C-alpha positions as CSV (number, residue, x, y, z in Angstrom):
1,M,0.0,-0.2,0.4
2,A,1.0,3.2,-1.0
3,R,2.5,5.7,2.2
4,R,0.0,8.3,2.4
5,P,2.0,12.0,2.5
6,A,1.9,14.3,5.1
7,C,0.1,16.9,6.2
8,D,1.7,20.3,7.5
9,P,-0.1,22.3,10.4
10,V,-1.0,25.1,8.4
11,Q,-2.0,22.1,5.4
12,L,-4.5,21.0,8.6
13,E,-6.1,23.7,9.6
14,V,-6.9,24.6,6.1
15,F,-8.0,21.3,5.4
16,H,-10.7,21.8,8.8
17,H,-11.8,25.0,7.9
18,L,-12.4,24.5,4.1
19,T,-14.5,20.9,4.9
20,S,-16.2,23.3,7.5
21,A,-17.0,25.8,4.5
22,F,-18.5,23.3,2.8
23,C,-20.5,22.2,5.0
24,E,-22.0,25.7,6.1
25,E,-22.6,26.1,2.1
26,A,-24.6,24.0,1.9
27,G,-26.4,24.3,4.8
28,A,-27.0,28.0,3.1
29,R,-28.3,26.5,0.6
30,L,-30.6,24.0,1.5
31,Q,-31.7,27.2,4.7
32,R,-32.6,29.3,1.3
33,S,-34.1,27.0,-0.7
34,A,-36.4,25.8,1.5
35,Q,-40.0,27.3,2.5
36,S,-41.0,25.8,5.8
37,P,-40.3,28.9,8.3
38,N,-38.8,25.7,10.6
39,I,-36.1,25.2,8.1
40,R,-35.8,28.5,5.9
41,E,-35.7,30.8,9.1
42,R,-35.6,28.5,12.2
43,R,-32.4,26.6,10.5
44,D,-33.3,23.6,12.0
45,F,-31.3,21.4,9.9
46,S,-27.1,20.2,10.3
47,V,-25.2,19.4,7.5
48,A,-22.1,17.1,7.7
49,I,-19.6,15.0,6.1
50,F,-18.4,11.5,5.8
51,D,-15.5,9.5,5.1
52,G,-16.1,5.7,2.9
53,D,-15.9,3.5,6.7
54,G,-18.3,6.0,7.8
55,R,-16.5,8.0,10.6
56,L,-17.4,12.0,10.9
57,V,-14.9,14.2,9.1
58,A,-16.4,17.9,9.1
59,Q,-19.7,19.6,10.3
60,A,-21.3,23.2,10.5
61,A,-21.8,24.4,13.4
62,H,-26.0,23.2,12.7
63,I,-27.8,21.3,15.8
64,P,-26.0,19.3,18.3
65,V,-28.4,17.0,18.6
66,H,-28.3,15.9,14.7
67,L,-24.7,15.5,14.3
68,G,-23.8,13.9,17.1
69,S,-26.4,11.5,15.8
70,A,-25.8,11.0,12.2
71,G,-23.4,8.8,12.1
72,D,-26.0,5.8,13.2
73,A,-27.6,6.9,10.2
74,V,-24.6,6.4,7.3
75,A,-23.7,2.9,9.3
76,A,-28.1,2.3,8.9
77,A,-28.0,2.9,5.1
78,R,-24.5,1.4,4.6
79,A,-26.3,-1.9,6.0
80,A,-29.6,-1.7,4.2
81,L,-28.6,-0.6,0.5
82,A,-26.5,-1.0,-1.5
83,L,-25.3,1.9,-2.9
84,R,-23.8,2.7,-6.4
85,P,-23.2,6.2,-7.5
86,G,-26.0,9.1,-8.4
87,D,-28.0,6.7,-4.9
88,V,-30.1,8.7,-2.3
89,V,-30.9,7.1,0.8
90,I,-33.8,8.9,3.1
91,L,-34.8,7.6,6.9
92,N,-36.1,8.6,9.7
93,D,-36.4,5.5,11.4
94,P,-35.1,6.0,15.1
95,Y,-34.3,2.2,15.3
96,A,-32.5,2.4,11.9
97,G,-30.6,5.6,12.3
98,G,-33.2,8.2,12.6
99,T,-34.0,10.2,15.9
100,H,-37.3,11.3,15.3
101,L,-39.8,11.2,13.0
102,P,-39.9,14.9,12.0
103,D,-36.2,14.5,11.5
104,L,-35.8,13.2,7.8
105,T,-32.1,11.9,7.0
106,M,-30.8,12.1,3.5
107,V,-27.7,10.3,2.6
108,R,-25.7,10.5,-0.5
109,P,-22.6,8.2,-1.3
110,V,-20.4,9.8,-3.2
111,F,-17.4,7.9,-5.4
112,A,-14.5,9.2,-7.0
113,G,-11.5,8.2,-7.9
114,G,-12.3,4.4,-10.1
115,R,-13.3,2.7,-6.7
116,R,-16.5,1.0,-6.2
117,R,-17.4,2.0,-2.8
118,P,-17.9,5.1,-1.9
119,R,-15.0,7.6,-0.7
120,W,-17.5,9.7,1.1
121,F,-20.9,9.6,2.9
122,L,-22.6,13.2,3.1
123,V,-25.9,13.6,5.1
124,N,-27.8,16.7,6.0
125,R,-31.1,15.9,8.1
126,A,-33.4,18.3,8.5
127,H,-36.2,18.8,10.9
128,H,-40.0,18.8,8.5
129,A,-42.7,20.5,10.3
130,D,-45.3,17.8,9.3
131,I,-44.6,14.0,9.3
132,G,-48.4,12.5,9.4
133,G,-49.4,10.6,12.7
134,A,-52.2,12.0,14.7
135,S,-51.2,15.7,15.6
136,P,-50.5,18.5,14.0
137,G,-46.9,18.8,13.8
138,S,-46.2,15.0,14.7
139,M,-45.0,16.2,17.7
140,G,-47.6,15.2,20.0
141,I,-47.9,12.2,22.3
142,A,-48.6,9.1,21.7
143,A,-48.0,5.5,23.0
144,D,-46.6,4.2,20.2
145,L,-44.2,5.1,17.7
146,H,-47.1,4.6,14.8
147,A,-49.1,7.3,16.2
148,E,-46.2,10.2,16.2
149,G,-45.7,9.4,11.9
150,L,-44.9,8.3,8.6
151,V,-41.9,5.5,9.6
152,L,-39.5,5.7,7.1
153,P,-36.7,3.0,7.0
154,P,-33.7,3.6,4.6
155,V,-34.9,3.7,1.9
156,L,-33.9,5.0,-1.9
157,L,-34.7,8.2,-2.7
158,R,-32.6,8.4,-6.0
159,R,-31.5,4.9,-7.7
160,D,-28.7,6.3,-10.4
161,G,-29.9,9.2,-10.1
162,R,-33.4,8.9,-11.3
163,L,-35.7,10.3,-8.4
164,R,-38.5,7.5,-6.9
165,D,-41.4,9.2,-7.8
166,D,-44.1,6.3,-6.2
167,L,-42.2,7.2,-2.8
168,L,-42.5,10.9,-3.4
169,R,-46.6,10.5,-3.8
170,L,-46.6,7.9,-0.6
171,F,-45.4,10.4,1.3
172,A,-47.3,13.4,0.1
173,R,-50.2,11.5,1.0
174,N,-49.1,11.0,4.3
175,V,-48.0,14.6,6.0
176,R,-49.7,17.9,6.5
177,G,-48.9,20.9,3.8
178,A,-47.4,18.2,1.3
179,A,-46.5,21.4,-1.0
180,E,-44.1,22.4,1.8
181,R,-42.5,19.3,2.7
182,M,-42.4,18.8,-1.4
183,V,-39.7,21.8,-1.8
184,D,-38.3,21.2,1.1
185,L,-37.5,17.8,0.7
186,R,-35.5,18.7,-2.6
187,A,-33.8,21.8,-0.9
188,Q,-32.6,18.5,1.4
189,E,-31.2,17.2,-2.4
190,A,-30.1,20.2,-4.1
191,S,-27.5,21.0,-0.6
192,L,-25.6,17.4,-1.2
193,L,-25.1,17.6,-4.5
194,Q,-23.2,21.3,-4.0
195,L,-21.5,19.6,-1.1
196,E,-20.4,16.5,-3.6
197,R,-19.1,19.6,-6.2
198,R,-17.3,21.4,-3.5
199,L,-15.4,17.6,-2.3
200,L,-14.7,16.1,-6.0
201,A,-13.6,20.4,-6.7
202,L,-11.2,19.9,-3.4
203,A,-9.9,15.7,-4.7
204,A,-9.0,17.2,-8.4
205,E,-6.7,20.2,-7.4
206,R,-4.7,17.7,-4.4
207,G,-5.2,14.0,-5.4
208,H,-7.7,11.4,-3.1
209,A,-4.4,10.5,-1.7
210,F,-4.3,13.7,0.4
211,V,-7.6,14.4,1.0
212,A,-7.7,10.6,2.9
213,A,-4.2,11.6,4.7
214,A,-5.3,14.9,5.8
215,T,-9.0,12.9,7.0
216,D,-6.8,11.1,9.0
217,Q,-4.5,13.3,10.4
218,L,-7.3,15.2,11.5
219,L,-9.3,12.9,13.3
220,D,-6.2,12.3,15.5
221,Y,-5.7,15.5,16.0
222,S,-8.6,16.1,17.8
223,E,-8.4,12.7,19.7
224,R,-4.7,13.6,20.8
225,A,-6.7,17.0,22.3
226,G,-9.5,15.4,23.7
227,R,-7.1,12.6,25.2
228,A,-5.2,16.0,26.8
229,V,-8.6,17.6,27.8
230,L,-9.1,14.6,29.6
231,R,-5.7,13.8,31.3
232,S,-6.4,17.4,32.9
233,L,-8.9,15.9,34.9
234,P,-8.8,13.2,38.0
235,R,-9.0,10.0,37.2
236,G,-11.9,8.5,39.3
237,V,-16.2,8.0,39.4
238,F,-18.6,10.4,39.4
239,T,-22.3,10.3,39.4
240,A,-24.9,12.4,38.9
241,H,-28.8,12.2,38.6
242,D,-31.8,14.2,37.7
243,H,-35.9,13.0,36.5
244,L,-38.2,14.2,33.9
245,D,-40.9,16.1,34.7
246,D,-43.2,12.8,33.3
247,D,-44.5,11.1,30.1
248,G,-47.7,12.8,29.1
249,F,-49.4,10.1,30.3
250,G,-49.3,10.7,34.0
251,N,-45.9,9.0,34.5
252,G,-42.9,10.3,36.5
253,P,-40.6,11.3,37.6
254,L,-38.4,10.1,34.7
255,R,-34.9,9.1,36.5
256,L,-31.6,9.8,34.3
257,H,-29.1,8.6,36.3
258,L,-24.8,9.0,35.1
259,R,-22.0,6.9,36.1
260,L,-19.1,8.6,35.1
261,E,-15.5,6.9,35.1
262,L,-12.4,8.7,33.9
263,R,-9.7,6.3,33.3
264,G,-7.2,9.1,31.9
265,D,-7.9,9.5,28.2
266,R,-11.0,8.2,28.1
267,A,-14.7,8.7,29.2
268,V,-17.5,5.7,30.4
269,F,-20.5,7.2,30.6
270,D,-22.8,4.9,32.1
271,W,-26.9,5.3,32.2
272,R,-27.4,2.1,32.7
273,G,-29.0,3.0,36.1
274,T,-31.7,5.1,33.9
275,C,-35.6,4.2,34.4
276,D,-37.2,1.7,32.1
277,Q,-38.7,3.1,28.9
278,A,-41.8,5.6,29.4
279,R,-45.4,4.9,27.6
280,G,-45.2,8.6,26.6
281,G,-42.7,9.7,24.0
282,V,-40.1,10.5,25.5
283,N,-37.8,8.2,25.5
284,A,-34.1,8.4,23.7
285,N,-32.4,6.6,21.2
286,R,-28.6,5.7,21.8
287,G,-27.6,8.1,19.0
288,I,-28.7,11.0,20.9
289,V,-26.9,9.4,24.2
290,L,-24.1,9.6,22.3
291,A,-24.3,12.9,21.3
292,A,-25.3,14.7,24.1
293,C,-22.4,12.8,25.9
294,V,-19.6,14.2,23.3
295,Y,-21.6,17.9,22.7
296,A,-20.5,18.0,27.1
297,L,-17.2,16.5,26.6
298,R,-16.5,18.4,23.6
299,C,-17.5,22.0,26.1
300,L,-14.4,21.6,27.9
301,C,-12.3,21.4,25.1
302,P,-10.8,24.7,23.6
303,H,-13.5,25.9,21.7
304,R,-11.2,25.8,18.3
305,L,-11.0,22.0,18.3
306,P,-12.0,20.1,15.0
307,T,-15.4,18.1,16.5
308,N,-15.1,14.8,14.2
309,A,-15.1,11.0,14.7
310,G,-11.6,11.4,16.8
311,L,-13.9,13.1,19.8
312,F,-15.7,9.9,19.9
313,R,-13.6,7.4,19.9
314,L,-12.7,9.2,23.3
315,V,-16.4,8.0,24.8
316,D,-17.8,4.4,25.9
317,V,-21.5,5.1,26.4
318,R,-23.0,2.2,27.8
319,T,-26.6,1.7,27.8
320,R,-29.8,-0.6,29.1
321,P,-31.8,-2.4,26.5
322,G,-35.4,-1.0,27.4
323,S,-34.8,1.7,29.3
324,L,-35.2,5.4,29.1
325,V,-32.0,5.4,26.7
326,E,-32.3,2.5,25.0
327,P,-36.0,2.0,24.4
328,R,-37.2,-1.0,22.6
329,S,-39.4,-0.8,19.1
330,P,-42.4,0.5,18.9
331,A,-41.7,2.6,21.5
332,P,-42.7,7.1,20.9
333,V,-39.6,9.0,21.3
334,A,-40.9,12.6,19.8
335,G,-39.7,14.2,22.5
336,G,-36.5,12.3,23.4
337,N,-35.0,13.8,20.8
338,V,-36.1,17.6,22.0
339,E,-36.2,16.9,25.9
340,T,-34.7,14.1,27.3
341,S,-31.9,15.0,25.0
342,Q,-30.9,19.0,26.9
343,R,-31.6,16.7,30.0
344,L,-29.0,14.4,29.5
345,V,-26.5,17.2,28.9
346,D,-27.9,18.1,32.2
347,V,-26.7,15.2,34.1
348,A,-23.4,14.9,32.1
349,L,-22.4,18.6,32.3
350,A,-23.0,17.7,36.4
351,A,-21.3,14.8,36.1
352,L,-18.5,16.7,34.6
353,G,-18.7,19.8,37.2
354,R,-17.6,17.5,40.2
355,A,-14.3,16.6,38.5
356,A,-13.8,19.6,37.1
357,P,-14.9,22.7,39.1
358,G,-15.2,26.0,38.3
359,R,-15.3,24.8,34.4
360,V,-19.2,23.6,33.9
361,P,-22.5,26.0,34.5
362,A,-25.4,26.2,36.2
363,A,-28.6,24.7,34.3
364,S,-29.5,26.2,31.0
365,A,-33.2,26.2,30.6
366,G,-33.4,22.6,29.9
367,T,-36.4,22.3,28.2
368,M,-36.7,23.1,23.8
369,S,-40.3,23.9,24.6
370,N,-42.2,22.2,21.6
371,L,-45.0,23.9,20.2
372,S,-47.3,22.7,17.2
373,F,-50.1,23.5,15.8
374,G,-52.5,23.0,12.8
375,G,-55.7,23.3,10.8
376,L,-57.2,24.5,7.5
377,R,-56.9,27.6,6.1
378,A,-60.1,29.5,4.3
379,D,-59.5,27.7,1.5
380,G,-59.3,24.4,2.5
381,S,-55.6,24.1,2.2
382,D,-54.1,22.2,6.1
383,F,-50.8,23.9,7.3
384,A,-48.6,23.0,10.0
385,S,-46.2,24.5,12.3
386,Y,-43.0,23.5,14.6
387,E,-40.8,25.7,16.6
388,T,-38.8,25.5,19.7
389,L,-39.1,28.3,21.8
390,P,-35.7,29.8,23.5
391,G,-35.3,30.6,27.5
392,G,-32.6,31.0,29.5
393,A,-29.1,29.9,29.4
394,G,-26.8,29.2,32.6
395,A,-25.0,31.5,33.9
396,G,-21.6,30.1,34.4
397,P,-18.0,31.0,36.8
398,T,-16.9,34.2,35.3
399,A,-20.4,35.6,33.1
400,A,-23.7,35.8,33.8
401,G,-26.4,33.6,31.5
402,Q,-28.1,35.1,28.4
403,A,-31.3,35.8,28.3
404,A,-34.1,34.7,25.7
405,I,-31.4,32.1,23.4
406,Q,-30.8,28.5,22.6
407,T,-29.1,26.5,24.3
408,H,-26.9,22.7,24.3
409,M,-28.4,20.4,21.9
410,T,-30.2,23.1,19.5
411,N,-28.8,25.9,18.0
412,T,-31.9,27.3,16.6
413,R,-33.1,30.9,16.0
414,N,-36.4,32.5,16.9
415,T,-39.3,32.5,14.4
416,P,-39.9,36.1,12.9
417,I,-43.4,37.6,14.2
418,E,-43.4,39.2,10.6
419,E,-43.3,35.4,8.5
420,F,-45.2,33.7,11.6
421,E,-48.5,35.8,10.5
422,H,-47.8,36.0,6.8
423,R,-47.5,32.0,6.4
424,Y,-50.4,30.5,9.2
425,P,-53.8,32.3,10.6
426,V,-52.9,33.3,14.1
427,R,-51.2,36.9,15.7
428,V,-48.4,37.1,18.2
429,A,-50.0,38.7,20.9
430,A,-47.4,39.0,23.0
431,L,-43.4,38.6,22.4
432,S,-41.4,38.9,25.4
433,V,-38.5,38.3,28.1
434,R,-39.8,36.9,31.2
435,R,-38.4,39.1,33.6
436,G,-36.7,37.9,36.9
437,S,-37.2,34.1,35.0
438,G,-33.3,33.2,35.7
439,G,-31.5,32.4,39.4
440,R,-30.0,34.4,41.7
441,G,-26.4,34.6,42.5
442,A,-23.3,36.0,41.8
443,R,-23.7,35.8,38.1
444,R,-27.7,35.1,37.6
445,G,-28.6,33.0,35.3
446,G,-30.6,34.2,32.1
447,D,-34.4,35.1,31.6
448,G,-36.9,32.9,29.4
449,I,-39.5,34.0,27.2
450,E,-43.3,34.8,26.8
451,K,-44.7,34.1,23.7
452,A,-48.9,33.7,23.4
453,I,-50.3,33.2,20.1
454,A,-54.2,33.1,19.1
455,P,-55.6,31.9,16.5
456,L,-57.8,33.8,13.6
457,V,-59.6,29.5,12.6
458,P,-59.8,26.5,14.7
459,L,-56.5,25.1,15.6
460,R,-55.0,21.3,16.7
461,A,-52.1,22.1,18.9
462,T,-49.5,20.6,21.3
463,F,-46.9,21.3,23.4
464,L,-44.0,19.7,24.2
465,G,-41.7,20.4,27.2
466,E,-39.9,20.0,30.3
467,R,-39.2,21.7,33.8
468,H,-42.9,22.4,34.6
469,A,-42.2,21.1,37.4
470,S,-38.8,21.0,38.5
471,A,-36.6,24.1,38.0
472,P,-33.2,24.3,36.4
473,P,-30.5,24.2,39.1
474,G,-27.8,26.9,39.7
475,A,-24.6,25.9,40.9
476,A,-21.6,27.1,43.4
477,G,-24.5,28.3,45.6
478,G,-26.2,30.0,43.0
479,A,-30.0,30.0,42.5
480,A,-32.3,27.6,40.5
481,G,-34.0,29.6,38.0
482,R,-38.0,29.7,37.8
483,S,-39.6,27.0,35.8
484,G,-41.9,27.2,33.5
485,A,-45.8,27.3,32.4
486,L,-48.1,27.2,29.9
487,W,-51.6,28.9,30.1
488,L,-54.6,28.7,27.8
489,R,-56.6,32.3,27.8
490,R,-60.0,31.5,27.2
491,G,-63.3,33.6,27.9
492,G,-61.8,36.6,30.4
493,S,-60.4,33.6,32.3
494,R,-56.9,31.5,32.1
495,R,-56.2,27.7,32.8
496,R,-53.5,26.0,33.4
497,L,-52.6,23.3,31.7
498,P,-49.8,20.4,31.4
499,A,-46.3,20.4,30.1
500,K,-47.3,18.1,27.6
501,T,-50.5,18.3,26.1
502,A,-52.6,18.7,23.4
503,C,-55.8,21.6,22.9
504,D,-58.3,22.5,20.4
505,L,-58.1,26.6,20.1
506,R,-60.8,28.7,18.9
507,P,-60.8,32.5,17.5
508,G,-60.8,34.6,20.7
509,D,-58.7,31.9,22.4
510,V,-54.7,33.0,23.4
511,L,-52.0,30.1,24.2
512,V,-50.1,31.8,26.6
513,V,-46.1,29.4,26.7
514,A,-43.5,30.5,29.7
515,T,-39.9,29.2,28.9
516,P,-37.7,28.7,32.1
517,G,-35.0,30.8,33.4
518,G,-31.0,29.3,34.1
519,G,-29.3,28.8,36.8
520,G,-27.5,31.0,38.6
521,H,-23.7,30.8,39.5
522,G,-22.3,31.2,42.8
523,R,-23.6,32.7,45.6
524,G,-25.3,36.6,45.2
């Protein structure tokens, strides 16, 4: 075997930034080509490059819960299908490479240089505003996976470059707002095509041997840097636990328990003490657990460190089949990706904080506060909307927490009021920072928000949230942030609703969401 050329540090740095920029550019194409506000405005999508062995090479600064688990999608596509040039795979099955059903993942193999197996796998994952199921937005309270929406195992969207029209017809018939969904799918395809062109141009300019060598060296560099961080921490066992409020069916609290063992240059995240899988959709598959663990470790690393498969080599995740963090199909999972992932990060950071005092912030809001609704417009067309609402960030050892911001496993933006009201028959009655909701301390936690929506037509709405019965804890003597809340105002009265609920709204109603604040840090 020919020896691969070595890259000097400057070449390696350029390669890292170049491949990351390719992903950012592909993400921009996806965003600008999409139609739904959830992708176009909120930017609820991610893009990454994997090599022919399924190793993460580069990613854009998109959604941590998407990217940390995307390797499972590549593995599932490779296992299920004999891939050929021009193929595009689509999937969302949480038990076969997906996260939760609204996240549609595309995998495009790239063949080059005369090889009979792919040199790269290009991946994007976008949260579609509806994927069918019993509730508009496909984020409702369900007792099994089938009620949450259309389940797609790894299947071919394109074979040898030819679009599978029969699959698209099946897909369109099973989702709300089908025309919007179809545009978003084409936007995902366009972004991967753009990414392929950039990679092929790089390989043509520098040669495949250089790209392969740079990939190996970049992954090794991230691994070495990550090991240096782990060696700076004390060896030993550090435990932490927390709870989810409930599963939407009155079962809870649901315990998450972590035994973190630091072995000098490796971290073992043992979640086997976590409770059994839930009846409601707060179960999280192992890919999400891995994403949360790697993210928490990455938070202790230098900010310029490339995030790639080199970091994943440092982490050993242990879970128990049939538990909340390794459910058995067809357990529902809609909230596992958005709510349980946040609590996994809370617990992982708490354990790491015991090993690295003074380096970990207080807990942030701990929820994505998922609001979905849908119905019929005056012309009879159906629609569905989905968004996550920001909360307060936890204060840290050196600074207060930011207010009204998405934290940890999500990295999305606010839906502009103008776009929201233009696209859907609703009005935003209020949108403000929830002053005083951040925890007190020497450094105060960030405040959450309060958002009120008023329907202009009858709607079916669902809300999936956390930290309504509990509060984001402070750190180093800081106070907890305020809990979240959900209210329905109707006919002059106000009624408190559960954090996981579905309700029918009519003109004149106002649904009010108050998101949690972050925990404070230090004694004030």
